Every structure is written in C-alpha cells, then in structure tokens.
TORKOL-4160 file (C-alpha; in steps of 0.2 Angstrom, whole numbers, padded with zeros to 4 digits, m for minus):
223
<pt num="1" X="0000" Y="0000" Z="0000"/>
<pt num="2" X="0015" Y="0012" Z="0002"/>
<pt num="3" X="0024" Y="0020" Z="m0013"/>
<pt num="4" X="0042" Y="0014" Z="m0014"/>
<pt num="5" X="0050" Y="0019" Z="m0030"/>
<pt num="6" X="0064" Y="0006" Z="m0035"/>
<pt num="7" X="0072" Y="0017" Z="m0049"/>
<pt num="8" X="0080" Y="0034" Z="m0048"/>
<pt num="9" X="0080" Y="0047" Z="m0041"/>
<pt num="10" X="0072" Y="0041" Z="m0025"/>
<pt num="11" X="0076" Y="0022" Z="m0027"/>
<pt num="12" X="0095" Y="0022" Z="m0022"/>
<pt num="13" X="0091" Y="0033" Z="m0007"/>
<pt num="14" X="0077" Y="0022" Z="m0001"/>
<pt num="15" X="0088" Y="0007" Z="m0002"/>
<pt num="16" X="0099" Y="0014" Z="0011"/>
<pt num="17" X="0085" Y="0012" Z="0024"/>
<pt num="18" X="0080" Y="m0005" Z="0018"/>
<pt num="19" X="0067" Y="m0001" Z="0005"/>
<pt num="20" X="0071" Y="m0011" Z="m0011"/>
<pt num="21" X="0064" Y="m0025" Z="m0021"/>
<pt num="22" X="0059" Y="m0041" Z="m0011"/>
<pt num="23" X="0069" Y="m0055" Z="m0020"/>
<pt num="24" X="0054" Y="m0067" Z="m0019"/>
<pt num="25" X="0042" Y="m0055" Z="m0027"/>
<pt num="26" X="0051" Y="m0040" Z="m0035"/>
<pt num="27" X="0036" Y="m0030" Z="m0038"/>
<pt num="28" X="0035" Y="m0027" Z="m0019"/>
<pt num="29" X="0046" Y="m0019" Z="m0006"/>
<pt num="30" X="0056" Y="m0029" Z="0006"/>
<pt num="31" X="0052" Y="m0017" Z="0020"/>
<pt num="32" X="0035" Y="m0024" Z="0021"/>
<pt num="33" X="0041" Y="m0041" Z="0025"/>
<pt num="34" X="0055" Y="m0037" Z="0037"/>
<pt num="35" X="0045" Y="m0039" Z="0053"/>
<pt num="36" X="0040" Y="m0056" Z="0047"/>
<pt num="37" X="0058" Y="m0061" Z="0046"/>
<pt num="38" X="0062" Y="m0053" Z="0062"/>
<pt num="39" X="0049" Y="m0062" Z="0072"/>
<pt num="40" X="0049" Y="m0078" Z="0061"/>
<pt num="41" X="0030" Y="m0075" Z="0058"/>
<pt num="42" X="0017" Y="m0081" Z="0047"/>
<pt num="43" X="m0001" Y="m0087" Z="0046"/>
<pt num="44" X="m0012" Y="m0101" Z="0041"/>
<pt num="45" X="m0022" Y="m0095" Z="0026"/>
<pt num="46" X="m0030" Y="m0101" Z="0010"/>
<pt num="47" X="m0018" Y="m0099" Z="m0004"/>
<pt num="48" X="m0014" Y="m0107" Z="m0021"/>
<pt num="49" X="0002" Y="m0117" Z="m0025"/>
<pt num="50" X="0011" Y="m0120" Z="m0041"/>
<pt num="51" X="0025" Y="m0132" Z="m0045"/>
<pt num="52" X="0032" Y="m0133" Z="m0062"/>
<pt num="53" X="0045" Y="m0147" Z="m0066"/>
<pt num="54" X="0055" Y="m0150" Z="m0081"/>
<pt num="55" X="0050" Y="m0168" Z="m0087"/>
<pt num="56" X="0064" Y="m0180" Z="m0092"/>
<pt num="57" X="0078" Y="m0169" Z="m0085"/>
<pt num="58" X="0089" Y="m0183" Z="m0082"/>
<pt num="59" X="0089" Y="m0189" Z="m0100"/>
<pt num="60" X="0091" Y="m0170" Z="m0105"/>
<pt num="61" X="0106" Y="m0169" Z="m0094"/>
<pt num="62" X="0113" Y="m0185" Z="m0101"/>
<pt num="63" X="0112" Y="m0178" Z="m0119"/>
<pt num="64" X="0120" Y="m0161" Z="m0115"/>
<pt num="65" X="0136" Y="m0155" Z="m0108"/>
<pt num="66" X="0134" Y="m0148" Z="m0091"/>
<pt num="67" X="0136" Y="m0130" Z="m0096"/>
<pt num="68" X="0123" Y="m0131" Z="m0109"/>
<pt num="69" X="0111" Y="m0140" Z="m0097"/>
<pt num="70" X="0114" Y="m0126" Z="m0085"/>
<pt num="71" X="0110" Y="m0113" Z="m0098"/>
<pt num="72" X="0093" Y="m0122" Z="m0102"/>
<pt num="73" X="0088" Y="m0122" Z="m0083"/>
<pt num="74" X="0093" Y="m0104" Z="m0081"/>
<pt num="75" X="0083" Y="m0100" Z="m0096"/>
<pt num="76" X="0068" Y="m0109" Z="m0089"/>
<pt num="77" X="0070" Y="m0100" Z="m0072"/>
<pt num="78" X="0071" Y="m0083" Z="m0080"/>
<pt num="79" X="0055" Y="m0086" Z="m0091"/>
<pt num="80" X="0046" Y="m0094" Z="m0076"/>
<pt num="81" X="0051" Y="m0080" Z="m0064"/>
<pt num="82" X="0045" Y="m0066" Z="m0076"/>
<pt num="83" X="0028" Y="m0074" Z="m0079"/>
<pt num="84" X="0025" Y="m0078" Z="m0060"/>
<pt num="85" X="0031" Y="m0061" Z="m0054"/>
<pt num="86" X="0019" Y="m0053" Z="m0067"/>
<pt num="87" X="0005" Y="m0063" Z="m0060"/>
<pt num="88" X="0009" Y="m0057" Z="m0042"/>
<pt num="89" X="0016" Y="m0074" Z="m0036"/>
<pt num="90" X="0029" Y="m0076" Z="m0023"/>
<pt num="91" X="0043" Y="m0086" Z="m0031"/>
<pt num="92" X="0046" Y="m0098" Z="m0016"/>
<pt num="93" X="0062" Y="m0107" Z="m0022"/>
<pt num="94" X="0071" Y="m0116" Z="m0036"/>
<pt num="95" X="0074" Y="m0134" Z="m0033"/>
<pt num="96" X="0085" Y="m0143" Z="m0046"/>
<pt num="97" X="0074" Y="m0141" Z="m0062"/>
<pt num="98" X="0058" Y="m0136" Z="m0053"/>
<pt num="99" X="0051" Y="m0119" Z="m0048"/>
<pt num="100" X="0039" Y="m0117" Z="m0034"/>
<pt num="101" X="0027" Y="m0102" Z="m0032"/>
<pt num="102" X="0014" Y="m0096" Z="m0019"/>
<pt num="103" X="m0001" Y="m0085" Z="m0023"/>
<pt num="104" X="m0008" Y="m0077" Z="m0008"/>
<pt num="105" X="m0023" Y="m0066" Z="m0005"/>
<pt num="106" X="m0013" Y="m0052" Z="0002"/>
<pt num="107" X="m0005" Y="m0049" Z="m0015"/>
<pt num="108" X="m0018" Y="m0056" Z="m0028"/>
<pt num="109" X="m0034" Y="m0052" Z="m0018"/>
<pt num="110" X="m0047" Y="m0066" Z="m0021"/>
<pt num="111" X="m0040" Y="m0071" Z="m0038"/>
<pt num="112" X="m0025" Y="m0081" Z="m0032"/>
<pt num="113" X="m0031" Y="m0097" Z="m0040"/>
<pt num="114" X="m0035" Y="m0089" Z="m0056"/>
<pt num="115" X="m0018" Y="m0081" Z="m0057"/>
<pt num="116" X="m0010" Y="m0098" Z="m0054"/>
<pt num="117" X="m0019" Y="m0106" Z="m0068"/>
<pt num="118" X="m0016" Y="m0092" Z="m0080"/>
<pt num="119" X="0003" Y="m0093" Z="m0075"/>
<pt num="120" X="0003" Y="m0111" Z="m0078"/>
<pt num="121" X="m0004" Y="m0108" Z="m0096"/>
<pt num="122" X="0009" Y="m0095" Z="m0099"/>
<pt num="123" X="0023" Y="m0106" Z="m0093"/>
<pt num="124" X="0018" Y="m0119" Z="m0106"/>
<pt num="125" X="0017" Y="m0106" Z="m0120"/>
<pt num="126" X="0034" Y="m0098" Z="m0115"/>
<pt num="127" X="0042" Y="m0115" Z="m0115"/>
<pt num="128" X="0035" Y="m0120" Z="m0133"/>
<pt num="129" X="0021" Y="m0132" Z="m0128"/>
<pt num="130" X="0010" Y="m0123" Z="m0142"/>
<pt num="131" X="0022" Y="m0132" Z="m0154"/>
<pt num="132" X="0027" Y="m0150" Z="m0157"/>
<pt num="133" X="0045" Y="m0147" Z="m0149"/>
<pt num="134" X="0045" Y="m0138" Z="m0132"/>
<pt num="135" X="0062" Y="m0133" Z="m0127"/>
<pt num="136" X="0059" Y="m0137" Z="m0109"/>
<pt num="137" X="0045" Y="m0150" Z="m0107"/>
<pt num="138" X="0035" Y="m0146" Z="m0092"/>
<pt num="139" X="0023" Y="m0154" Z="m0080"/>
<pt num="140" X="0014" Y="m0143" Z="m0068"/>
<pt num="141" X="0003" Y="m0145" Z="m0053"/>
<pt num="142" X="m0009" Y="m0132" Z="m0046"/>
<pt num="143" X="m0018" Y="m0133" Z="m0030"/>
<pt num="144" X="m0028" Y="m0122" Z="m0018"/>
<pt num="145" X="m0030" Y="m0125" Z="0001"/>
<pt num="146" X="m0025" Y="m0119" Z="0018"/>
<pt num="147" X="m0006" Y="m0118" Z="0021"/>
<pt num="148" X="0006" Y="m0110" Z="0033"/>
<pt num="149" X="0013" Y="m0096" Z="0024"/>
<pt num="150" X="0027" Y="m0086" Z="0032"/>
<pt num="151" X="0045" Y="m0087" Z="0038"/>
<pt num="152" X="0054" Y="m0103" Z="0044"/>
<pt num="153" X="0072" Y="m0108" Z="0048"/>
<pt num="154" X="0086" Y="m0105" Z="0059"/>
<pt num="155" X="0094" Y="m0089" Z="0065"/>
<pt num="156" X="0107" Y="m0091" Z="0051"/>
<pt num="157" X="0095" Y="m0096" Z="0037"/>
<pt num="158" X="0077" Y="m0090" Z="0036"/>
<pt num="159" X="0065" Y="m0093" Z="0021"/>
<pt num="160" X="0048" Y="m0086" Z="0017"/>
<pt num="161" X="0039" Y="m0102" Z="0011"/>
<pt num="162" X="0023" Y="m0112" Z="0013"/>
<pt num="163" X="0020" Y="m0128" Z="0023"/>
<pt num="164" X="0006" Y="m0141" Z="0025"/>
<pt num="165" X="m0004" Y="m0154" Z="0016"/>
<pt num="166" X="m0009" Y="m0142" Z="0002"/>
<pt num="167" X="0009" Y="m0140" Z="m0003"/>
<pt num="168" X="0013" Y="m0158" Z="m0002"/>
<pt num="169" X="m0002" Y="m0162" Z="m0014"/>
<pt num="170" X="0004" Y="m0149" Z="m0026"/>
<pt num="171" X="0022" Y="m0157" Z="m0027"/>
<pt num="172" X="0015" Y="m0174" Z="m0030"/>
<pt num="173" X="0004" Y="m0167" Z="m0044"/>
<pt num="174" X="0019" Y="m0159" Z="m0053"/>
<pt num="175" X="0028" Y="m0176" Z="m0052"/>
<pt num="176" X="0012" Y="m0185" Z="m0059"/>
<pt num="177" X="0009" Y="m0173" Z="m0073"/>
<pt num="178" X="0015" Y="m0178" Z="m0090"/>
<pt num="179" X="0024" Y="m0168" Z="m0103"/>
<pt num="180" X="0014" Y="m0152" Z="m0107"/>
<pt num="181" X="0001" Y="m0156" Z="m0094"/>
<pt num="182" X="m0006" Y="m0145" Z="m0080"/>
<pt num="183" X="m0015" Y="m0155" Z="m0066"/>
<pt num="184" X="m0027" Y="m0144" Z="m0057"/>
<pt num="185" X="m0036" Y="m0150" Z="m0041"/>
<pt num="186" X="m0055" Y="m0148" Z="m0040"/>
<pt num="187" X="m0052" Y="m0135" Z="m0026"/>
<pt num="188" X="m0041" Y="m0124" Z="m0037"/>
<pt num="189" X="m0052" Y="m0126" Z="m0052"/>
<pt num="190" X="m0068" Y="m0120" Z="m0042"/>
<pt num="191" X="m0058" Y="m0106" Z="m0034"/>
<pt num="192" X="m0052" Y="m0100" Z="m0051"/>
<pt num="193" X="m0069" Y="m0099" Z="m0058"/>
<pt num="194" X="m0060" Y="m0105" Z="m0074"/>
<pt num="195" X="m0073" Y="m0118" Z="m0079"/>
<pt num="196" X="m0071" Y="m0120" Z="m0098"/>
<pt num="197" X="m0086" Y="m0123" Z="m0110"/>
<pt num="198" X="m0078" Y="m0139" Z="m0116"/>
<pt num="199" X="m0076" Y="m0152" Z="m0102"/>
<pt num="200" X="m0057" Y="m0155" Z="m0098"/>
<pt num="201" X="m0051" Y="m0172" Z="m0096"/>
<pt num="202" X="m0053" Y="m0178" Z="m0077"/>
<pt num="203" X="m0042" Y="m0191" Z="m0068"/>
<pt num="204" X="m0043" Y="m0199" Z="m0051"/>
<pt num="205" X="m0025" Y="m0201" Z="m0045"/>
<pt num="206" X="m0017" Y="m0210" Z="m0031"/>
<pt num="207" X="m0003" Y="m0199" Z="m0025"/>
<pt num="208" X="0012" Y="m0205" Z="m0015"/>
<pt num="209" X="0009" Y="m0203" Z="0004"/>
<pt num="210" X="m0010" Y="m0199" Z="0002"/>
<pt num="211" X="m0023" Y="m0210" Z="0010"/>
<pt num="212" X="m0037" Y="m0205" Z="m0002"/>
<pt num="213" X="m0037" Y="m0202" Z="m0021"/>
<pt num="214" X="m0037" Y="m0185" Z="m0028"/>
<pt num="215" X="m0048" Y="m0178" Z="m0042"/>
<pt num="216" X="m0039" Y="m0167" Z="m0055"/>
<pt num="217" X="m0043" Y="m0158" Z="m0071"/>
<pt num="218" X="m0030" Y="m0160" Z="m0085"/>
<pt num="219" X="m0026" Y="m0144" Z="m0095"/>
<pt num="220" X="m0015" Y="m0144" Z="m0110"/>
<pt num="221" X="m0011" Y="m0133" Z="m0125"/>
<pt num="222" X="m0015" Y="m0139" Z="m0142"/>
<pt num="223" X="0001" Y="m0139" Z="m0153"/>
C-alpha cells in the first residue's frame, strides 16, 4: 500500500534504509516483509500453490554437456520468474529443475487461484508447448488449500515459504503430470472460476503418501 519507487532518483536513497525490491516478489518492497523475518512470523491462510517441473531432465542432462544444461535451466528459471512475478506470485524457491510459487490473497486479492492457472498456461506457452517441440518439457501442478505461509528456519538461514498438506499435494501433482500437462485440483479449479465450456479431461489419482485419491482436471495446450 505504500509508494516505494525502485528506480532513480528516490530508489537508491530508499535502499539505504532497507526499502528495495523483495527478491521473492520483486514487484513489492522488502520493507513490508522485514517484521515477518524478524519475528519468524506467518499465518495459516488459503492460498494457491504452483509447482512446475522439467520432465525428463535426467535424460536431457545426459544428452547435453553440463554448461549447456545449466543454460537451459537458467533460461527456464528466467522465463518462469518473469511470468510468475507478473501474476503477483511469490517465487518460493528453485529446486533442481523445478520452480515453486505461492499465490496469496494479500498480493492477488481473491484471484490467487485464477492467477496460478493463468501462470501455468503462460509457462507452457513460453516453453514452446504450443508447438510440437517444447524446449523445456514441463509438468505442472496447481492446488488451492490452507497452508502455513510465512518465515521458517534458523537464525542463520530464514526462508519465506509455505508448509502443509496443500503444498505436499501440489508437489505430488507436478511429479504425476505428463509432458505439457497442468494438473489442477477440484479446489483450485472451483476457486479460479475457470470452468471451460468444453469439459477437460478428469483423472482420479493415487498420490504417494496420500490415503485418499485426488480428483484433478487436466489442462494442455493444443500444438
């Protein structure tokens, strides 16, 4: 809600007092999150999680020299970050060949699920899934539910992240998604209001570590 310019002339001066871009969501000022880090605070809230994973990265890594593979992963991170930040996501972390994002009401209003689904679509387009030869074959999971969102860690290393069953389900969905697939839970689809006129494929999945099966909608882009 505050006005904190990041560029000149005021930006460099404000950075001296700690007002600058927050690395996890560069559209927002880090000043607003400092109290959370100082007190290791957070809250249990409804949010939407997105996990996007490069499919077949082991085979890709085997077919490329390490520097070329690093360049591909860096390109994926850059494309993903730009899209996610544009949709008001918090870029939680990069894990190997996977990017994890959190969409929370404080930044997106009530549209967090819709922003996540729209981001997932744009990720597929940006990586070439509207063609027959995507340069980074992705599987994506999107889920809405209650999670702890806030700061965790030790005095030496703190992270702003999300924890809970909703996060675990999203991770499992990304692992279960095939190349070019977005697996969206019933909760995320309903919360997004994104109910297409043509029915999407639906699957009932058994996810590792879950006692009950999960209903998902399968969204893809036509090549």
